[in-house]
C-alpha positions as CSV (number, residue, x, y, z in Angstrom):
1,M,0.0,0.0,0.0
2,D,2.9,2.4,0.7
3,G,4.0,2.1,-2.9
4,V,0.5,2.9,-4.1
5,I,0.3,6.0,-2.0
6,A,3.8,7.1,-3.1
7,T,2.9,6.7,-6.7
8,T,-0.3,8.6,-6.1
9,I,1.4,11.5,-4.3
10,A,4.2,11.7,-6.9
11,L,1.7,11.8,-9.7
12,A,-0.4,14.4,-8.0
13,G,2.7,16.5,-7.2
14,V,4.3,16.4,-10.6
15,T,0.9,17.1,-12.3
16,T,0.3,20.1,-10.0
17,L,3.7,21.6,-10.6
18,L,3.5,21.2,-14.4
19,L,-0.1,22.6,-14.6
20,L,0.8,25.7,-12.5
21,A,3.6,26.3,-15.1
22,I,1.3,25.6,-18.1
23,A,-1.9,27.2,-16.9
24,T,-0.3,30.5,-15.9
25,P,0.4,32.0,-19.3
26,L,-2.8,30.5,-20.8
27,A,-4.9,31.9,-18.0
28,W,-3.2,35.3,-18.3
29,W,-3.9,35.4,-22.1
30,L,-7.6,34.4,-21.5
31,A,-7.9,37.1,-18.8
32,R,-6.3,39.9,-20.8
33,S,-6.9,39.0,-24.5
34,H,-9.6,40.6,-26.6
35,A,-9.4,38.1,-29.4
36,W,-12.9,36.9,-30.6
37,W,-11.7,33.3,-30.5
38,K,-10.5,33.3,-26.9
39,E,-13.7,31.6,-25.6
40,I,-13.2,28.9,-28.1
41,V,-9.8,28.3,-26.5
42,A,-11.4,28.5,-23.1
43,A,-14.1,25.9,-24.2
44,V,-11.4,23.5,-25.4
45,T,-9.5,23.9,-22.1
46,A,-12.7,23.2,-20.1
47,L,-13.7,20.2,-22.2
48,P,-12.3,17.6,-19.7
49,I,-14.8,18.8,-17.2
50,V,-17.8,17.4,-19.2
51,L,-16.0,14.8,-21.3
52,P,-16.4,11.3,-19.9
53,P,-13.0,10.2,-18.5
54,T,-12.9,6.9,-20.3
55,V,-13.4,8.8,-23.7
56,L,-10.4,11.0,-22.9
57,G,-8.5,8.0,-21.6
58,F,-9.3,6.0,-24.8
59,Y,-8.0,8.8,-27.1
60,L,-4.9,9.2,-25.0
61,L,-4.3,5.5,-25.0
62,I,-4.3,5.6,-28.8
63,A,-2.1,8.7,-28.9
64,L,0.4,7.3,-26.5
65,G,0.4,3.8,-27.9
66,P,3.2,2.3,-30.1
67,A,1.2,2.6,-33.3
68,S,0.5,6.3,-33.0
69,P,2.1,9.0,-35.2
70,L,3.4,10.7,-32.0
71,M,5.3,7.6,-30.9
72,S,6.8,7.3,-34.4
73,L,8.4,10.7,-33.9
74,L,9.8,9.7,-30.4
75,R,11.0,6.2,-31.5
76,P,14.5,7.5,-32.7
77,F,15.0,8.6,-29.1
78,G,14.2,5.1,-27.8
79,V,10.6,5.8,-26.8
80,R,8.3,3.0,-28.2
81,T,5.2,3.9,-26.1
82,L,4.1,6.0,-23.1
83,A,1.0,3.8,-22.5
84,F,1.1,2.0,-19.1
85,T,4.0,4.2,-17.9
86,F,4.2,6.8,-15.2
87,E,5.1,9.4,-17.8
88,G,1.9,8.5,-19.6
89,L,0.0,9.0,-16.4
90,V,1.5,12.4,-16.1
91,I,0.5,13.5,-19.6
92,G,-3.1,12.2,-19.1
93,S,-3.4,13.8,-15.7
94,V,-2.1,17.2,-17.0
95,I,-4.8,17.2,-19.8
96,Y,-7.5,15.9,-17.5
97,S,-6.9,18.5,-14.7
98,L,-6.1,21.4,-17.1
99,P,-9.4,23.3,-16.4
100,F,-9.0,22.9,-12.7
101,A,-5.8,24.9,-12.9
102,V,-6.7,27.4,-15.6
103,Q,-10.1,28.6,-14.4
104,P,-9.1,29.7,-10.8
105,I,-6.0,31.4,-12.0
106,R,-7.9,33.2,-14.9
107,N,-10.5,34.4,-12.4
108,A,-7.7,35.7,-10.1
109,F,-6.1,37.6,-13.0
110,E,-9.4,39.1,-14.0
111,A,-10.0,40.2,-10.5
112,V,-6.7,42.1,-10.5
113,G,-8.2,44.5,-13.1
114,D,-6.4,47.1,-15.1
115,R,-5.7,49.7,-12.5
116,P,-2.7,48.1,-10.7
117,L,-1.1,47.3,-14.0
118,E,-1.6,50.9,-15.2
119,V,0.0,52.2,-12.1
120,A,3.0,49.9,-12.5
121,A,3.3,51.1,-16.2
122,S,3.2,54.8,-15.0
123,L,6.2,53.9,-12.8
124,R,8.1,52.7,-15.9
125,A,7.7,49.0,-15.1
126,S,7.9,46.8,-18.2
127,P,5.0,44.5,-18.9
128,L,7.1,41.5,-17.7
129,D,8.0,43.4,-14.5
130,A,4.4,44.4,-13.9
131,F,3.3,40.7,-14.4
132,F,5.8,39.2,-11.9
133,T,5.7,42.1,-9.3
134,V,2.0,43.1,-9.5
135,A,-0.2,40.6,-11.1
136,L,1.2,37.4,-9.7
137,P,1.3,38.6,-6.0
138,L,-2.3,39.9,-6.3
139,A,-3.5,36.6,-7.9
140,R,-1.7,34.3,-5.4
141,R,-5.0,33.0,-3.9
142,G,-6.1,31.8,-7.3
143,F,-2.8,29.9,-7.6
144,L,-3.4,28.4,-4.1
145,T,-6.9,27.3,-5.1
146,A,-5.7,25.8,-8.4
147,A,-3.0,23.9,-6.6
148,V,-5.4,22.4,-4.1
149,L,-7.9,21.6,-6.9
150,V,-5.4,19.9,-9.2
151,F,-3.7,17.9,-6.4
152,A,-7.1,16.7,-5.1
153,H,-8.5,16.0,-8.6
154,T,-5.4,14.0,-9.5
155,V,-5.6,11.8,-6.4
156,G,-9.2,11.0,-7.2
157,E,-8.7,10.2,-10.9
158,F,-9.9,6.9,-12.1
159,G,-11.2,6.6,-15.7
160,V,-8.2,8.3,-17.3
161,V,-5.6,6.6,-15.2
162,L,-7.2,3.2,-15.7
163,M,-7.3,3.6,-19.5
164,I,-3.7,4.7,-19.9
165,G,-2.1,3.3,-16.9
166,G,-3.8,0.0,-16.3
167,G,-2.9,-0.3,-12.6
168,V,0.6,-1.8,-13.0
169,P,2.0,-2.4,-9.4
170,G,4.9,-0.2,-8.7
171,R,4.5,1.8,-11.8
172,T,1.0,3.1,-12.6
173,Q,-1.1,1.6,-9.6
174,V,-2.5,4.6,-7.8
175,V,-5.0,4.9,-4.9
176,S,-8.2,5.0,-7.1
177,I,-7.1,1.9,-9.1
178,R,-6.2,0.1,-5.9
179,M,-9.6,0.9,-4.4
180,W,-11.3,-0.6,-7.5
181,Q,-9.1,-3.7,-7.4
182,L,-9.9,-4.2,-3.7
183,V,-13.7,-4.1,-4.3
184,E,-13.4,-6.2,-7.4
185,S,-11.6,-9.0,-5.3
186,L,-14.2,-8.5,-2.5
187,Q,-11.6,-7.3,0.1
188,F,-14.1,-4.9,1.6
189,G,-12.2,-4.4,4.9
190,E,-9.2,-2.9,3.1
191,A,-11.5,-1.1,0.7
192,H,-13.3,0.6,3.7
193,K,-9.9,1.8,5.1
194,L,-8.8,3.2,1.8
195,A,-12.2,4.8,1.3
196,A,-12.1,6.5,4.6
197,G,-8.7,7.9,3.9
198,L,-10.0,9.4,0.6
199,V,-13.0,10.9,2.3
200,A,-10.8,12.5,4.9
201,F,-8.4,13.9,2.2
202,A,-11.4,15.2,0.2
203,F,-12.8,17.0,3.3
204,L,-9.4,18.6,4.0
205,A,-9.1,19.7,0.3
206,V,-12.5,21.2,0.3
207,L,-11.8,22.9,3.7
208,A,-8.6,24.4,2.4
209,M,-10.4,25.9,-0.6
210,L,-13.1,27.4,1.6
211,L,-10.5,28.9,3.8
212,I,-8.6,30.3,0.8
213,E,-11.9,31.9,-0.5
214,R,-12.7,33.2,2.9
215,R,-9.4,34.9,3.2
216,A,-9.7,36.3,-0.3
217,G,-13.1,37.8,0.6
218,R,-11.6,39.6,3.6
219,G,-8.4,40.7,1.9
220,P,-7.7,44.2,0.7
221,R,-8.9,44.9,-2.8
222,P,-6.3,46.0,-5.3
C-alpha cells in the first residue's frame, strides 16, 4: 500500500507543478486578450470537465500507444510507447486536470483588473516586470486554489488513469485503481480503510479551498 500512496502523491505533485507552469500563461492570455476566439480556446480547455474520463483516456491510449504518429516521432529517441507508464499517467493527468488549474488562475487575474497594471506602467515597469511584481502577487490565492484543486483532482482520478495506466503495481497503480481492485476482489475491509482515507483527504481539500476563498473575501482589494 505504501508504494500505491507514493505513486499517487508523486503523480499528483508532478501534475500540480506542471499545470501551474502551463496554466499561468494560458490563464493570463484568457484574462487579458480581446481576441474573438479566446472563448473557443477556453471551451477546449474546459472540455475535460464534461467529457467522460473513459473517452479522454481512450484517445490518450491511442495517442500514446506504439502505433501512433506521435510515438513514431519519439521512436528514434528510444521511446516506443508511453501507455502503461508513469510518464503517460502524467500526460493524461495534466490534460484531464487542466481546467481545474486554468479557471481559478484566470478568475484571479481578471479580479486584479487594469488599474494596478496601469500604475505599474506609470512607474516605468515593463509588462514583464508588472506581471511578476504586481499581477502574480495579487493573484496568489487563485494559484493556491488551483494547486489544491489539481492535487485533489489527480488523487481522485480513475477513468483516465485506468485507461492509460492499467494499474501496473509499482509503476501506474494509484489509490483510485487500488480501491477498484480491492472491491473487485471482495476485500471490503481494506477497501473501507482506503475509502475512509480518501473521504478525509477530500474533506481537507474542500476545507482548504473554503479557507482560501474566505481569506480572499476579507483581503484588501487592489
